[in-house]
VEXMIVO-691917 format. One record per residue (C-alpha): residue in three letters; x, y, z. Coordinates in Angstrom, 3 decimals. Example, Ala and Ser with C-alpha at 12.3 -4.5 7.8 and 13.67 -1.06 7.14 Angstrom:
<r r="ALA" c1="12.300" c2="-4.500" c3="7.800"/>
<r r="SER" c1="13.670" c2="-1.060" c3="7.140"/>
***
This chain:
<r r="MET" c1="16.206" c2="-19.555" c3="7.147"/>
<r r="LYS" c1="16.226" c2="-23.231" c3="7.955"/>
<r r="LYS" c1="18.536" c2="-24.513" c3="10.694"/>
<r r="ILE" c1="20.628" c2="-26.530" c3="8.246"/>
<r r="ASP" c1="21.184" c2="-23.379" c3="6.131"/>
<r r="THR" c1="22.462" c2="-21.570" c3="9.234"/>
<r r="TRP" c1="24.958" c2="-24.366" c3="9.846"/>
<r r="ILE" c1="26.059" c2="-24.399" c3="6.213"/>
<r r="ASP" c1="26.643" c2="-20.621" c3="6.219"/>
<r r="ASN" c1="28.663" c2="-20.765" c3="9.455"/>
<r r="LYS" c1="32.350" c2="-20.290" c3="8.552"/>
<r r="VAL" c1="33.594" c2="-22.133" c3="11.649"/>
<r r="VAL" c1="31.502" c2="-25.177" c3="10.718"/>
<r r="GLN" c1="32.746" c2="-24.953" c3="7.108"/>
<r r="ASN" c1="36.389" c2="-24.924" c3="8.237"/>
<r r="ILE" c1="35.934" c2="-27.800" c3="10.683"/>
<r r="PHE" c1="34.229" c2="-29.869" c3="7.974"/>
<r r="VAL" c1="37.054" c2="-29.287" c3="5.464"/>
<r r="TRP" c1="39.763" c2="-30.171" c3="7.988"/>
<r r="LEU" c1="37.870" c2="-33.265" c3="9.068"/>
<r r="CYS" c1="37.584" c2="-34.425" c3="5.446"/>
<r r="LEU" c1="41.312" c2="-33.810" c3="4.881"/>
<r r="PHE" c1="42.152" c2="-35.704" c3="8.074"/>
<r r="ILE" c1="40.144" c2="-38.718" c3="6.867"/>
<r r="VAL" c1="41.900" c2="-38.606" c3="3.482"/>
<r r="LEU" c1="45.320" c2="-38.500" c3="5.148"/>
<r r="VAL" c1="44.498" c2="-41.352" c3="7.506"/>
<r r="GLY" c1="43.571" c2="-43.457" c3="4.489"/>
<r r="GLY" c1="46.568" c2="-42.405" c3="2.396"/>
<r r="ILE" c1="49.514" c2="-42.301" c3="4.834"/>
<r r="GLN" c1="51.652" c2="-45.441" c3="4.983"/>
<r r="SER" c1="52.657" c2="-45.573" c3="8.628"/>
<r r="GLU" c1="52.292" c2="-47.765" c3="11.684"/>
<r r="ASN" c1="50.396" c2="-45.014" c3="13.468"/>
<r r="ARG" c1="48.448" c2="-43.366" c3="10.681"/>
<r r="VAL" c1="46.109" c2="-41.412" c3="12.966"/>
<r r="SER" c1="48.951" c2="-39.652" c3="14.800"/>
<r r="ALA" c1="50.775" c2="-38.982" c3="11.527"/>
<r r="ALA" c1="47.630" c2="-37.489" c3="9.970"/>
<r r="PHE" c1="47.029" c2="-35.364" c3="13.069"/>
<r r="TYR" c1="50.541" c2="-33.883" c3="13.029"/>
<r r="ALA" c1="50.304" c2="-33.306" c3="9.269"/>
<r r="ILE" c1="47.100" c2="-31.308" c3="9.786"/>
<r r="LEU" c1="48.786" c2="-29.445" c3="12.660"/>
<r r="PHE" c1="51.558" c2="-28.309" c3="10.316"/>
<r r="ILE" c1="49.243" c2="-27.504" c3="7.406"/>
<r r="ILE" c1="46.774" c2="-25.313" c3="9.324"/>
<r r="PRO" c1="49.111" c2="-22.295" c3="9.882"/>
<r r="THR" c1="50.438" c2="-22.697" c3="6.332"/>
<r r="ILE" c1="47.020" c2="-22.425" c3="4.698"/>
<r r="TYR" c1="45.610" c2="-19.669" c3="6.920"/>
<r r="SER" c1="48.716" c2="-17.516" c3="6.548"/>
<r r="THR" c1="48.498" c2="-17.983" c3="2.779"/>
<r r="ASN" c1="44.781" c2="-17.224" c3="2.537"/>
<r r="TYR" c1="44.686" c2="-14.166" c3="4.773"/>
<r r="PHE" c1="48.100" c2="-12.547" c3="4.268"/>
<r r="ILE" c1="49.399" c2="-13.638" c3="0.864"/>
<r r="LEU" c1="46.313" c2="-14.256" c3="-1.298"/>
<r r="PRO" c1="45.162" c2="-10.560" c3="-1.152"/>
<r r="PHE" c1="48.281" c2="-9.662" c3="-3.202"/>
<r r="PHE" c1="47.185" c2="-11.896" c3="-6.103"/>
<r r="ASN" c1="45.144" c2="-9.193" c3="-7.861"/>
<r r="LYS" c1="47.404" c2="-6.309" c3="-6.803"/>
<r r="LYS" c1="51.060" c2="-7.351" c3="-6.999"/>
<r r="LYS" c1="51.619" c2="-10.768" c3="-8.529"/>
<r r="ILE" c1="55.389" c2="-10.741" c3="-8.056"/>
<r r="ILE" c1="54.982" c2="-10.204" c3="-4.319"/>
<r r="PHE" c1="52.278" c2="-12.875" c3="-4.255"/>
<r r="PHE" c1="54.367" c2="-15.597" c3="-5.944"/>
<r r="SER" c1="57.500" c2="-14.706" c3="-3.957"/>
<r r="ALA" c1="55.630" c2="-14.779" c3="-0.656"/>
<r r="PHE" c1="53.821" c2="-17.968" c3="-1.703"/>
<r r="ILE" c1="57.066" c2="-19.883" c3="-2.375"/>
<r r="LEU" c1="58.777" c2="-18.450" c3="0.729"/>
<r r="ASN" c1="55.822" c2="-19.425" c3="2.886"/>
<r r="GLY" c1="55.937" c2="-22.961" c3="1.485"/>
<r r="ILE" c1="59.698" c2="-23.253" c3="2.159"/>
<r r="ILE" c1="59.403" c2="-22.003" c3="5.750"/>
<r r="PHE" c1="56.547" c2="-24.318" c3="6.604"/>
<r r="THR" c1="58.434" c2="-27.219" c3="5.012"/>
<r r="ILE" c1="61.759" c2="-26.670" c3="6.769"/>
<r r="VAL" c1="60.178" c2="-26.615" c3="10.236"/>
<r r="PRO" c1="58.426" c2="-30.033" c3="10.036"/>
<r r="VAL" c1="61.407" c2="-31.605" c3="8.205"/>
<r r="TYR" c1="63.711" c2="-30.440" c3="11.015"/>
<r r="LEU" c1="61.366" c2="-31.721" c3="13.733"/>
<r r="ILE" c1="60.874" c2="-35.072" c3="11.985"/>
<r r="SER" c1="64.653" c2="-35.477" c3="11.534"/>
<r r="ARG" c1="65.222" c2="-34.709" c3="15.220"/>
<r r="SER" c1="62.564" c2="-37.169" c3="16.356"/>
<r r="LEU" c1="63.926" c2="-39.929" c3="14.108"/>
<r r="GLN" c1="67.549" c2="-38.949" c3="14.862"/>
<r r="GLU" c1="68.327" c2="-38.694" c3="11.168"/>
<r r="THR" c1="70.244" c2="-36.111" c3="9.162"/>
<r r="LEU" c1="68.288" c2="-33.640" c3="7.063"/>
<r r="SER" c1="67.395" c2="-35.194" c3="3.722"/>
<r r="LEU" c1="66.842" c2="-33.291" c3="0.479"/>
<r r="LYS" c1="64.484" c2="-36.026" c3="-0.682"/>
<r r="MET" c1="62.372" c2="-35.649" c3="2.461"/>
<r r="PHE" c1="62.340" c2="-31.862" c3="1.990"/>
<r r="LEU" c1="61.238" c2="-32.067" c3="-1.668"/>
<r r="ASN" c1="58.509" c2="-34.617" c3="-0.922"/>
<r r="LEU" c1="57.100" c2="-32.561" c3="1.930"/>
<r r="PHE" c1="57.528" c2="-29.303" c3="0.008"/>
<r r="GLY" c1="55.379" c2="-30.661" c3="-2.830"/>
<r r="PHE" c1="52.719" c2="-31.730" c3="-0.341"/>
<r r="VAL" c1="52.754" c2="-28.293" c3="1.355"/>
<r r="LEU" c1="52.400" c2="-26.454" c3="-1.976"/>
<r r="LEU" c1="49.511" c2="-28.714" c3="-2.965"/>
<r r="ALA" c1="47.795" c2="-28.019" c3="0.371"/>
<r r="MET" c1="48.291" c2="-24.246" c3="-0.074"/>
<r r="VAL" c1="46.793" c2="-24.311" c3="-3.572"/>
<r r="PHE" c1="43.886" c2="-26.433" c3="-2.356"/>
<r r="GLY" c1="43.248" c2="-24.022" c3="0.539"/>
<r r="MET" c1="43.320" c2="-20.986" c3="-1.751"/>
<r r="ALA" c1="40.917" c2="-22.642" c3="-4.190"/>
<r r="ILE" c1="38.401" c2="-23.283" c3="-1.414"/>
<r r="LYS" c1="38.645" c2="-19.706" c3="-0.112"/>
<r r="ILE" c1="38.291" c2="-18.190" c3="-3.601"/>
<r r="ALA" c1="35.238" c2="-20.366" c3="-4.316"/>
<r r="ARG" c1="33.638" c2="-19.545" c3="-0.959"/>
<r r="ASP" c1="34.293" c2="-15.804" c3="-1.311"/>
<r r="SER" c1="32.882" c2="-15.862" c3="-4.847"/>
<r r="PHE" c1="29.738" c2="-17.638" c3="-3.651"/>
<r r="SER" c1="29.284" c2="-15.184" c3="-0.757"/>
<r r="ARG" c1="29.747" c2="-12.231" c3="-3.091"/>
<r r="ARG" c1="27.124" c2="-13.542" c3="-5.520"/>
<r r="GLN" c1="24.696" c2="-14.101" c3="-2.647"/>
<r r="GLU" c1="25.227" c2="-10.541" c3="-1.419"/>
<r r="GLU" c1="24.656" c2="-9.220" c3="-4.934"/>
<r r="LYS" c1="21.424" c2="-11.203" c3="-5.181"/>
<r r="GLU" c1="20.212" c2="-9.912" c3="-1.810"/>
<r r="ALA" c1="21.032" c2="-6.339" c3="-2.821"/>
<r r="GLN" c1="19.160" c2="-6.770" c3="-6.092"/>
<r r="LEU" c1="16.158" c2="-8.314" c3="-4.319"/>
<r r="LYS" c1="16.014" c2="-5.383" c3="-1.902"/>
<r r="LEU" c1="16.097" c2="-2.992" c3="-4.839"/>
<r r="LEU" c1="13.346" c2="-4.860" c3="-6.682"/>
<r r="LYS" c1="11.151" c2="-4.963" c3="-3.575"/>
<r r="ALA" c1="11.722" c2="-1.232" c3="-3.048"/>
<r r="GLN" c1="10.553" c2="-0.615" c3="-6.629"/>
<r r="LEU" c1="7.555" c2="-2.909" c3="-6.211"/>
<r r="ASN" c1="5.943" c2="-1.422" c3="-3.092"/>
<r r="PRO" c1="5.699" c2="2.186" c3="-4.371"/>
<r r="HIS" c1="4.299" c2="0.862" c3="-7.646"/>
<r r="PHE" c1="1.501" c2="-0.938" c3="-5.794"/>
<r r="LEU" c1="0.850" c2="2.070" c3="-3.523"/>
<r r="PHE" c1="0.586" c2="4.366" c3="-6.536"/>
<r r="ASN" c1="-2.146" c2="2.252" c3="-8.107"/>
<r r="THR" c1="-4.082" c2="1.863" c3="-4.845"/>
<r r="LEU" c1="-4.015" c2="5.592" c3="-4.100"/>
<r r="ASN" c1="-5.410" c2="6.209" c3="-7.563"/>
<r r="ASN" c1="-8.394" c2="4.038" c3="-6.622"/>
<r r="LEU" c1="-8.798" c2="5.904" c3="-3.349"/>
<r r="TYR" c1="-8.717" c2="9.253" c3="-5.112"/>
<r r="GLY" c1="-11.381" c2="8.170" c3="-7.596"/>
<r r="LEU" c1="-13.798" c2="7.241" c3="-4.806"/>
<r r="SER" c1="-13.099" c2="10.426" c3="-2.866"/>
<r r="VAL" c1="-13.985" c2="12.529" c3="-5.917"/>
<r r="VAL" c1="-17.468" c2="11.002" c3="-6.148"/>
<r r="LYS" c1="-17.797" c2="11.016" c3="-2.315"/>
<r r="SER" c1="-18.609" c2="7.341" c3="-2.249"/>
<r r="ASP" c1="-19.820" c2="5.703" c3="0.960"/>
<r r="LYS" c1="-17.448" c2="2.828" c3="0.133"/>
<r r="LEU" c1="-14.490" c2="4.997" c3="1.149"/>
<r r="PRO" c1="-14.300" c2="4.021" c3="4.893"/>
<r r="SER" c1="-14.287" c2="0.293" c3="4.092"/>
<r r="LEU" c1="-11.715" c2="0.866" c3="1.364"/>
<r r="MET" c1="-9.463" c2="2.757" c3="3.788"/>
<r r="LEU" c1="-9.552" c2="-0.139" c3="6.273"/>
<r r="LYS" c1="-8.577" c2="-2.575" c3="3.541"/>
<r r="LEU" c1="-5.828" c2="-0.230" c3="2.430"/>
<r r="SER" c1="-4.535" c2="0.009" c3="6.002"/>
<r r="ASP" c1="-4.242" c2="-3.781" c3="6.236"/>
<r r="LEU" c1="-2.526" c2="-3.940" c3="2.862"/>
<r r="LEU" c1="0.022" c2="-1.261" c3="3.745"/>
<r r="ARG" c1="0.727" c2="-2.814" c3="7.139"/>
<r r="TYR" c1="1.668" c2="-6.054" c3="5.435"/>
<r r="SER" c1="3.650" c2="-4.533" c3="2.571"/>
<r r="LEU" c1="5.610" c2="-2.142" c3="4.810"/>
<r r="TYR" c1="6.247" c2="-4.174" c3="7.952"/>
<r r="GLU" c1="5.866" c2="-7.857" c3="7.180"/>
<r r="THR" c1="7.778" c2="-8.242" c3="3.913"/>
<r r="LYS" c1="11.311" c2="-7.545" c3="5.131"/>
<r r="ASP" c1="12.313" c2="-11.208" c3="5.122"/>
<r r="VAL" c1="13.330" c2="-13.040" c3="1.968"/>
<r r="TYR" c1="10.425" c2="-15.454" c3="2.519"/>
<r r="VAL" c1="7.155" c2="-14.993" c3="4.411"/>
<r r="ALA" c1="4.410" c2="-17.344" c3="5.530"/>
<r r="LEU" c1="2.222" c2="-18.322" c3="2.582"/>
<r r="GLU" c1="-0.792" c2="-17.847" c3="4.852"/>
<r r="LYS" c1="-0.039" c2="-14.112" c3="5.149"/>
<r r="GLU" c1="0.476" c2="-13.749" c3="1.419"/>
<r r="MET" c1="-2.884" c2="-15.435" c3="0.739"/>
<r r="SER" c1="-4.598" c2="-13.130" c3="3.241"/>
<r r="TYR" c1="-2.961" c2="-10.170" c3="1.520"/>
<r r="LEU" c1="-4.325" c2="-11.260" c3="-1.867"/>
<r r="GLN" c1="-7.799" c2="-11.778" c3="-0.406"/>
<r r="ASN" c1="-7.780" c2="-8.271" c3="1.061"/>
<r r="TYR" c1="-6.689" c2="-6.785" c3="-2.232"/>
<r r="VAL" c1="-9.378" c2="-8.580" c3="-4.226"/>
<r r="SER" c1="-11.989" c2="-7.580" c3="-1.618"/>
<r r="LEU" c1="-10.842" c2="-3.982" c3="-2.011"/>
<r r="GLU" c1="-11.278" c2="-4.168" c3="-5.763"/>
<r r="LYS" c1="-14.726" c2="-5.715" c3="-5.357"/>
<r r="ILE" c1="-15.774" c2="-2.728" c3="-3.269"/>
<r r="ARG" c1="-14.467" c2="-0.356" c3="-5.908"/>
<r r="LEU" c1="-15.918" c2="-2.124" c3="-8.961"/>
<r r="GLU" c1="-19.098" c2="-3.595" c3="-7.463"/>
<r r="GLU" c1="-21.545" c2="-4.153" c3="-10.366"/>
<r r="GLN" c1="-19.107" c2="-3.266" c3="-13.119"/>
<r r="SER" c1="-17.195" c2="-6.550" c3="-13.114"/>
<r r="GLU" c1="-17.451" c2="-10.207" c3="-12.251"/>
<r r="ILE" c1="-14.668" c2="-11.172" c3="-9.877"/>
<r r="GLN" c1="-13.750" c2="-14.705" c3="-8.794"/>
<r r="PHE" c1="-11.118" c2="-15.609" c3="-6.220"/>
<r r="GLU" c1="-10.641" c2="-19.238" c3="-5.181"/>
<r r="ILE" c1="-8.003" c2="-21.021" c3="-3.090"/>
<r r="GLU" c1="-7.813" c2="-24.802" c3="-2.863"/>
<r r="GLY" c1="-5.453" c2="-26.837" c3="-0.713"/>
<r r="ASN" c1="-3.608" c2="-26.272" c3="2.539"/>
<r r="TYR" c1="-1.226" c2="-23.317" c3="2.691"/>
<r r="ARG" c1="-0.322" c2="-23.692" c3="6.380"/>
<r r="GLY" c1="3.377" c2="-24.099" c3="7.155"/>
<r r="LYS" c1="4.589" c2="-23.088" c3="3.679"/>
<r r="GLN" c1="6.608" c2="-20.029" c3="2.645"/>
<r r="ILE" c1="6.832" c2="-17.809" c3="-0.413"/>
<r r="ALA" c1="8.698" c2="-14.721" c3="-1.582"/>
<r r="PRO" c1="6.633" c2="-11.710" c3="-0.437"/>
<r r="MET" c1="4.633" c2="-9.535" c3="-2.838"/>
<r r="LEU" c1="5.137" c2="-12.040" c3="-5.639"/>
<r r="LEU" c1="1.632" c2="-12.951" c3="-6.794"/>
<r r="ILE" c1="0.083" c2="-9.542" c3="-6.158"/>
<r r="VAL" c1="1.808" c2="-8.105" c3="-9.230"/>
<r r="PHE" c1="-0.177" c2="-10.355" c3="-11.563"/>
<r r="VAL" c1="-3.468" c2="-9.684" c3="-9.753"/>
<r r="GLU" c1="-2.792" c2="-5.961" c3="-9.666"/>
<r r="ASN" c1="-2.048" c2="-5.895" c3="-13.403"/>
<r r="ALA" c1="-5.267" c2="-7.819" c3="-14.078"/>
<r r="PHE" c1="-7.301" c2="-5.018" c3="-12.509"/>
<r r="LYS" c1="-5.075" c2="-2.285" c3="-13.918"/>
<r r="HIS" c1="-5.643" c2="-3.426" c3="-17.523"/>
<r r="LEU" c1="-9.179" c2="-4.666" c3="-16.987"/>
<r r="GLY" c1="-11.509" c2="-4.028" c3="-19.906"/>
<r r="ALA" c1="-14.430" c2="-5.508" c3="-21.802"/>
<r r="ASN" c1="-16.068" c2="-5.457" c3="-25.189"/>
<r r="LEU" c1="-19.163" c2="-3.366" c3="-25.735"/>
<r r="GLY" c1="-22.206" c2="-4.804" c3="-23.960"/>
<r r="GLU" c1="-20.220" c2="-7.256" c3="-21.857"/>
<r r="LYS" c1="-19.033" c2="-7.188" c3="-18.255"/>
<r r="SER" c1="-15.339" c2="-7.202" c3="-17.522"/>
<r r="ASN" c1="-14.112" c2="-10.110" c3="-15.432"/>
<r r="VAL" c1="-11.188" c2="-11.203" c3="-13.302"/>
<r r="LYS" c1="-10.611" c2="-14.806" c3="-12.238"/>
<r r="VAL" c1="-7.914" c2="-15.817" c3="-9.757"/>
<r r="PHE" c1="-7.409" c2="-19.498" c3="-8.970"/>
<r r="ILE" c1="-4.785" c2="-20.859" c3="-6.563"/>
<r r="ASN" c1="-4.261" c2="-24.574" c3="-6.069"/>
<r r="LEU" c1="-1.849" c2="-25.770" c3="-3.377"/>
<r r="THR" c1="-0.340" c2="-29.241" c3="-3.146"/>
<r r="ASP" c1="2.420" c2="-30.599" c3="-0.945"/>
<r r="LYS" c1="5.042" c2="-29.784" c3="-3.590"/>
<r r="ASN" c1="3.618" c2="-27.015" c3="-5.783"/>
<r r="LEU" c1="1.687" c2="-23.781" c3="-5.854"/>
<r r="GLU" c1="-0.369" c2="-23.422" c3="-9.027"/>
<r r="PHE" c1="-1.514" c2="-19.863" c3="-9.690"/>
<r r="GLU" c1="-3.737" c2="-18.687" c3="-12.537"/>
<r r="CYS" c1="-5.001" c2="-15.181" c3="-13.154"/>
<r r="ILE" c1="-7.296" c2="-14.367" c3="-16.093"/>
<r r="ASN" c1="-8.789" c2="-11.004" c3="-16.953"/>
<r r="SER" c1="-10.764" c2="-9.592" c3="-19.852"/>
<r r="ILE" c1="-9.090" c2="-6.764" c3="-21.751"/>
<r r="ASP" c1="-9.882" c2="-3.942" c3="-24.097"/>
<r r="ASP" c1="-7.319" c2="-4.047" c3="-26.913"/>
<r r="ASP" c1="-7.581" c2="-0.325" c3="-27.535"/>
<r r="LEU" c1="-6.885" c2="0.447" c3="-23.875"/>
<r r="VAL" c1="-3.884" c2="-1.883" c3="-23.799"/>
<r r="GLU" c1="-2.389" c2="-0.248" c3="-26.904"/>
<r r="LYS" c1="-2.812" c2="3.229" c3="-25.377"/>
<r r="ASN" c1="-1.054" c2="2.141" c3="-22.184"/>
<r r="LEU" c1="1.830" c2="0.702" c3="-24.188"/>
<r r="GLU" c1="2.160" c2="3.936" c3="-26.153"/>
<r r="LYS" c1="2.355" c2="5.893" c3="-22.889"/>
<r r="GLY" c1="5.001" c2="3.557" c3="-21.453"/>
<r r="LYS" c1="2.671" c2="1.889" c3="-18.957"/>
<r r="SER" c1="3.706" c2="-1.641" c3="-19.824"/>
<r r="GLY" c1="4.145" c2="-2.629" c3="-16.197"/>
<r r="ILE" c1="7.278" c2="-2.006" c3="-14.139"/>
<r r="GLY" c1="6.025" c2="-4.497" c3="-11.570"/>
<r r="LEU" c1="5.770" c2="-7.322" c3="-14.117"/>
<r r="GLU" c1="9.400" c2="-6.980" c3="-15.162"/>
<r r="ASN" c1="10.466" c2="-6.917" c3="-11.525"/>
<r r="VAL" c1="8.552" c2="-10.048" c3="-10.617"/>
<r r="LYS" c1="10.178" c2="-11.891" c3="-13.523"/>
<r r="LYS" c1="13.596" c2="-10.904" c3="-12.188"/>
<r r="ARG" c1="12.656" c2="-11.985" c3="-8.675"/>
<r r="LEU" c1="11.467" c2="-15.343" c3="-9.957"/>
<r r="SER" c1="14.734" c2="-15.894" c3="-11.828"/>
<r r="LEU" c1="16.712" c2="-15.035" c3="-8.692"/>
<r r="MET" c1="14.682" c2="-16.822" c3="-6.031"/>
<r r="TYR" c1="13.206" c2="-19.726" c3="-7.988"/>
<r r="PRO" c1="15.777" c2="-20.219" c3="-10.779"/>
<r r="GLU" c1="14.987" c2="-23.868" c3="-11.491"/>
<r r="THR" c1="11.698" c2="-24.277" c3="-9.642"/>
<r r="HIS" c1="9.197" c2="-22.071" c3="-11.426"/>
<r r="ASP" c1="7.291" c2="-22.096" c3="-14.686"/>
<r r="LEU" c1="5.715" c2="-18.834" c3="-15.834"/>
<r r="GLU" c1="3.410" c2="-18.598" c3="-18.846"/>
<r r="ILE" c1="1.862" c2="-15.292" c3="-19.942"/>
<r r="VAL" c1="-0.565" c2="-15.369" c3="-22.857"/>
<r r="LYS" c1="-2.394" c2="-12.444" c3="-24.457"/>
<r r="MET" c1="-5.393" c2="-13.426" c3="-26.544"/>
<r r="LYS" c1="-7.842" c2="-11.246" c3="-28.421"/>
<r r="ASN" c1="-10.053" c2="-10.300" c3="-25.467"/>
<r r="GLU" c1="-8.298" c2="-11.990" c3="-22.586"/>
<r r="TYR" c1="-5.012" c2="-11.932" c3="-20.695"/>
<r r="SER" c1="-3.837" c2="-15.059" c3="-18.878"/>
<r r="VAL" c1="-1.007" c2="-15.676" c3="-16.401"/>
<r r="LYS" c1="-0.102" c2="-19.161" c3="-15.188"/>
<r r="LEU" c1="2.612" c2="-19.706" c3="-12.612"/>
<r r="ILE" c1="3.783" c2="-22.919" c3="-10.977"/>
<r r="LEU" c1="6.162" c2="-22.713" c3="-8.015"/>
<r r="SER" c1="7.821" c2="-25.720" c3="-6.403"/>
<r r="PHE" c1="8.333" c2="-25.573" c3="-2.658"/>
***
């Protein structure tokens, strides 16, 4: 998380900022010879009013509304009487109903304003927690899905006792190390994600060898950038999972990644066998990972991504643009 995000999420900083803004508004709005002192004492009186309302009275709003409204009005009256009495003593004036009503209206307005800010902040925090919980769930679904497919590849090579198995196991070890231990954060270094993709494609090259033509190209500088972990691998994994070719032709997978200062442009193209795709759909193998990555994109890049998936007669194409 960036330093500014840490400051923004800090509740103490949030409260100080709100009080500072209110102080500035009061200094500009109070008609008095000493506006700064008047604004300071006004804030001093309002602070206990708002915090007592937010933390002791507001919780009754959804439970017992009669208690809430009664306590709300009583709290406003108490915290109006005290400053009116002190002001009257300092000015050596008798208590005035007009002064009480004016200050009472101001106190009620401040209490409503304080409650509105707390409700909005709590709502925002709750939505963020829900998003984080959903992201954790989606990531938990994604990793086993990837492991399942990779172990299938490993099993196939073990059956034929291929000499590619040791190299495949090393690649698999690197892949699992990353997916299990280095993807706990919401965002990871783009450099690690690119290395992860390269390892995966290298693993598939070992498995497929002469059966397919595989291209993997990265252009641009990915140093110092971040991305949601295990995001692009779903598209690459699906390309190999549904890889097929027409009779007499080689299957092919092409992965192109272009990085600019503002965007990541990802394109993954693979040849397909229509009959094989239809069989997978009939068996319910339409791709759990693909649905999950769409949800993750909508959560983590709601306004900063453009995903285009096109299925043609003998080819499947995925184009994704992410803005940093």
